[in-house]
N, C-alpha and C positions, 0 to 999 in steps of 0.2 A: 698559475699552473706549475706543477711540480714534476721534475724529471728524476727518476730513481736510477742510479747506476749500480750494477752488481759485478763483482769480480770474484768468482768462486774457484777456490783451489780444492785439492783433494780432501782437505780437512778444515777448510775455512770458507767464510763468506764475508767479503768486504763490501761496504755499501756507502753511498753518498746520496744525500737528498738536496736537490738544487731548486731554489725558487726562481723560475725563469723570468717572471715579471720584475722581481726585485734584483735579479742578477746577483744572487748571493747564496752561499751554502747554508742550509738550515741544520744539517746534522751529518756526521760521519761516524763510522764504527766498523766493528768486525766481530763475527762469531768465530771462535776458535775451537778446535777439537771436535768439529762436526764428524759424526759417525764414530766418535771415540767417547768413552765415559768421561764425565767431567767437563762437558761443553760450557763455555762461558762467553759473555758478550761484553764488549767495551763500547760505550756509546757517548759521543761528544756532541753537545749542542752549544751553539754560540751563546755566550753570556751565562752559562750554567756550569756547575761543577760536573766533572766526568762521572758517568754512571756505569756501574758494572754489576753483573748478576751471573748466576750459574744455574744451568738447567740442561739436562741431557738432550742432545739432538741426534737421534739415531740416523736421520737422513737429512739431505739438503733441503727437502721440503719443510721439515721441522724448523730448520734454521731460518729459512726465508719467512715462514709464518711468524716466527718469534720477532724477526726484524719488523714486519708489518704491524704486529700487535704493539710493539714498543713505539713505533713512529706515530701511532694513532692513540696511544694511551693518554690518560688525563695528566699523569705525573711527569712522564718523560717525552711525551709526543710533540711533534712539530707540525702535524697536519690533523685536520678534524676527522677525515675519513679517507678511504682509499680512492674515492671518486676524484680527489684532487691530483692523483698521479696520472699524468697524460701519456707517459711512455716509460719504458724500462730499457736501459742500455746495458748490454752484456759484453764483457771481454771474452774473446775467443782467441786463443794463442795461434792456432794453425788453421788457416783457411786454404792452404795449398795454392794452386795456380788458377783457381776458379773465381776468386774474388779480388777485384781491384779497388774496392771501396766497401764501406759499411752497408749492411742490408737489413731489411725487415725479415725476421726469422719466419720461414715457412717450412713445409715438409722437405722441400728440395734442399734448402740450406742445412737443415738438421742432418739429412742424409750425407751431404758433403762433409760436414764436420766429423761425422762418424767415420767416414772413409779416411780421414787424416789422423786417426788415433794412433796408427802404427808409427807415424812420424813425430808425434808429440804425446807419448804414452803417459807423461807426468802431468800434462795440462789439459788436453782436449776432453778426456773422460769427465774430469771435474767441471769443466766449462759447460759441457752438455748437461750434466746433472743439475747444474745451477739454473740453466735455462728451463729445463723441464719442471723443476721445482717452482720457479717463479711463475711459469704459465699456469700451474695448478692454482696457485694462490691469487694471481692476478690474470684471470683468463680474458678479460674484456679490454685490455689495453695493448697497443702494439709493442712487441718485443724486438729489439734491434741488436744485431751482432756487429761488434767492432773488432776486426781482425788485426793482430799484430803483424801479419804477413802482407796485408794489402798494400801498405806504403811502399814495399820493395818490388812491387810488380812492374815498376818502370825500369828495373835493371836491364841492361842489354845482354844478349846471349853470352858475350865474352866474360861477363861478370857472373852469370847464374849457372852456366853449364859446367859440369865436371868433365874431365878428360877420361871418360869411361865408355864402355860399349854403348853405341847409340840406342840400342833397343832398351837399355835400362831407363833411359829418359822417356822413350816412346811408350813402353808398356807399364812402367812402374813410377813414372813422374819423378825420377831421381834428378834433383837439381838443387841449387842454393835458393832458399826461400827468405831467410832473414827474419828477425823478430824485433821486438821493442818498437814496432812501427808507429804506434800511437804517440809514444814519447818523442821519437825522432820528428814526427810531423809537427808537434807542438814546438819543440826547440828550434827546428829549422825556420818556422814562420816567425818566431820571436827574434831569432838571430838576424833575420832580414830587416826587421823593424829597428833593432838596435844599430845596425849598420847603415840604415837609411837607404837600402837598396831594394830594387824590384826583386821579390822572392825568386823569380824565375830567371834571374841573372846573378844568382848568389851561389858560390861554391863553399862548402863547409866540410869540416871533419868533426863529427859529433861523437863523444865518448859517453855512452850510457853505462855508468859503473855502479853496480849494486851486487847483490848476491849472485844474480845473473848479470852478465855484462856483455856488451858488444859495441863495435865501432861502425859508424856509417859514413861513407863518402857520399856527399850530396852535391850533385852537379846541376847547375841551372835550376835549383829548387826541387829537384827530384832525386830519389835514391838511385845511386849509380853502382854502388858496391857495398857489401857489408860483411862482417866477420863471421856471423853465425851462418849455418848451412842448411841442410835438409832438416836438421833438428837443432835445438838450442845448445847442442854439445860442442860444436866447432867454435874456434876462435880464441878468445881471451881466457886466461886462467880465472876461474870463478870460485865461489864459495865451496862447492862440492863437485864441480865439473872440471874435467881436465883441460878442455879447450884443445887447441891443435896438438896432434901427435902423429907419429908414423902410422899410416893405416895398417901396417903389418903387425903392430904391437899387440892388438887384441888377440890375433891368431897365435902369436908367440906365447902369450900368457895362457891361453886355453890349452895349448899343447903341453906346457910346462906344469900346469896346476890341475888340469882336468876340469876347470870351470866351464860351465855351459855358456852359450852365447848370451842368454838372458842374464846370467850372473855377472858376466864380464861387462855387459852394457850397464847393469845396475851399479857396478863398482865405479865405472867411469863417470856416471851421473851423480852418484850419491856419496862416494868415498874418496874421490880424487880432489883436484883443485887445491885450494888452500888447506882444506882438511887433510888431504893426503900429504901435503908438504910439511905441515906443522905437527900432524898427528893428533891434534885436538881442537884447533880453532877454525871457525869460518868467519866470525865477526871481525872486521878490520880493527875495531877498537881493542879487542882482546889481543890481536896480533901486535898492535902498536904498543900496548902495555908490556907485553912480553919482550918486544924488541928493545924498548927503553931499558929493560933490565938486562939486556945482553943475550937474550935467547937466540942462539945461532940459527935454529930452524925458522924462527919468526922473521929474523932479518933476511934470511935467504928467500923465504916466501915472498916478502915484499919486493925484493930485487927482481925475482922471476916475474911477478905480476906486472911490475912497472915496465920491465923490458919488453914483455909481450905487447903492451899497449904502444910503446915507442915504435916497435916494428910496424904496427899497423898505421900509425900516424905518418911515418916516413913513406910507406908504400902508397898510402892514399894521396899524399902530396904529389908523388910522382904520377899517380893515375890521373889526378885532377888537373895538374899543371898550375893553375892559379887557385890559391886558397884564401878566401876572404876572412875566415875566422876559424879558430879551434874552440870547441864548446865542450864543457863538462856538465853532466847532469846525472840525476838519480842519486840515491842515498849516499853512496861512496863518493861520487863525483861532486856532490854538493857540499859534503861535510868533511871528508877525509883529506885535509890539507897535506898531510904527511905522505899520502899516496900520490897526490897531484905533484908534490915536490919531486919525488923520485921519477915521475914520468917526464916532467918539464926540464929537469936538470940536463944540460948538455944539448938542448935543441937549438941553441943559438945558430948553429951552422945551417939550419933550414929556415931561419928567419923568425924563430919564436923565442922571445926574450921576456921572461916573467919577472915580477917583483916579489921576492920571497916574503917580505913583510905583508904585502897585500894578500898574498896567497894564504898566509896564516890567519889573516883577519877574516877571510871569507868562509863562513860556515853557517849559512842561513838558508831557509826555505822561503823567506819573506820578500826577497828582492833579487834582482839580477845584478851581478857584479862583473867588473873587469879587473883582471889581475896582471895584465901585461904592462911592460914599461912603454913609454911613449915612442921609443925608437924601434919597438918590435914591428917587423913588417907584417906579421900576422897577429891580430889581437886575440887575446885569450879571455873568453867569457865563461862565467858560471851561470847557467840558466836553470832554475828549479823547474822541473817538469810538472805537467798538469794533465796527465792522461785522462782523469775523470772529466775535465772540462771538454776535452775532445769528444769523449763518449757522450756527454750530455748534449753538446751541440749537434752531433751526428744524429742522435736519437730524436731530438726535437725537429730537425730538418726532414728526417725520414717520415716522421708523423705528419708533417705539413706538406710533404711532397716537393720540397725545395732543394733537397740534397743532391749532390753530384760528387764525382771524383775530385780530389783536392786541387787539381789544376784548373777546375772550373767552379770552385766553391770558395767563399771567403768566410773566415772565422772571426769572431769578435776580437780575439787576441792579436789579430793582424793590424789593428788600429794603433797609431802612435799614442792615442789617448786611453788605451785600455788600462783598466785598473781592476785588480783582484781585491775585492773589499776585505775579505778575511786576511789576506796577506798584508794589505796596507795597514790594518789595525795591529797586526803582529809586529810590523816594522816599527811602528811608533814606540811600542814597548821596548823593542830591541835597541833603538837609537837612544832611548832614555838611559839605558844601562851601558851601551857601547857607542857613544857618539862618533868614535873614529870610523865606524862602519859607513858613515855618510860619504867618506872620501873615496870609496870604491864602488859606489852605486853606479850602474851603467844606465845612461840615458840615451834615447834615440838620437842619432846624428842628424 
C-alpha cells in the first residue's frame, strides 16, 4: 500500500510517496510556479537520476494531476496505477482551536479550515485548494488533514491567552495557536528516544529554524508554550517576517505613511525580517557569505536573529524549570552552524555548553547529532525533522481507524530501533566522505 502526502503552497505542490509495507520512500518532488506561467516539476526517485520538466499549471488541480500522471508513468513512475494509493495526507497550517489531532477531511473540516483563512492568509487558502484539487483527482480514497496547530492545543490558558478584552477571545477566537506542530511532534518524540526517557516525563526546548521559525517549550511531552501566536508572524526574526514588535508600531506606520492595514500586514509578513534588515537577503547562506565579507547589515541581521532565539531559550528554561535537552531542527537549525554558534555562545550560565568543533561538523539531514560538551548540564541535539513521516503515519492510522491524539498513539519513530532507510543510505555516503561525522552521531541512551 502507498500513502501520498501533499503540502500545497500558494504557488507550489510538494509531494512524497511512501511504500507502507516496505517502510520506504519511493519518490519525492515539487511542482513550482503553480498558477504562474512556466510551472515546472522536480521529481526524485530512489536509485534514479533526478527528473525535471516544464508545463503550465493554471490551477492546483492541474498540478496534482501532473503529479499523479508522473507517479504512474512508464518512464518515471513508482506505482502501477492509482488504486495502489490507500490514503492522502495533507498539510493544513491553521486548524484553529477546533482540532487537537489529525482528521479525515469532510465538509465540516473544510468549512473550519475556511473560517481560519483570516488567521493564516498566506497558507490556508493554498492548503484548501490543494485538498480540493486532490479530491478531484483521487475521489475514492480518504483524504486526511494534518494541522500545524493541533500539537499546541495542550497549552494551558496562561500560555495561549493574550491580555486583551475577554470578548475578543470569546467572539473572535483571539489566542495563541502556534505552528510547526508536526515538526515539533516528531522532534519531541525522537528527543525522548535519544534521552532514554518516557516522552511524557521529558521537558524540551525545540528551535525549528527555517525561513519560518519558532521555538516550542515542551513540558512532560506536550506543548506548553510557543513563540508564534494567532498567526505565524509573532516570535522569532524570520526570512521575511518581523517576529515580535511593539503592537503600536503598525498603527504608527499607517499614520505616518498612509498605508492601509492590508498593506502594513503584507509588509510585516513579506518585506520584514532578515529581508528588511539586510535589504536584499532571506537565505542564511547568502547572509553568511555577505557577513564573511564584512557586510555590516548582514552581521547585524545575524546578531539580531540569534539574540531573539536566545531570549526565548532563556524564557522557556525559566518557564519549564527543568530542561532535559535543547534541540535544533529544520533547514537552518540542521545546517547553519554559524547561526547555531551565535545562539549558543554565552549560554554557559544556564547550563548549556557546546563544542564549537562538533557544531561546525554537524550539517546533515541523514542522522541525529549531539554537539554539547560532556559537562553540559543540558545536552544539545540536532534532530532532522520528518514532517512527511508524521503525515504518512497519521493518514494510514486514520484510514485504518486506529489513530488518536498523540498522548494515546505511538509512532514508529518512537522505537529505539527505528531506522529511516533513505537517510541510512545517505549517511553511508556521507561517512565515506566525512568519517569524522561518526564522532557526533547521537545514539539512544
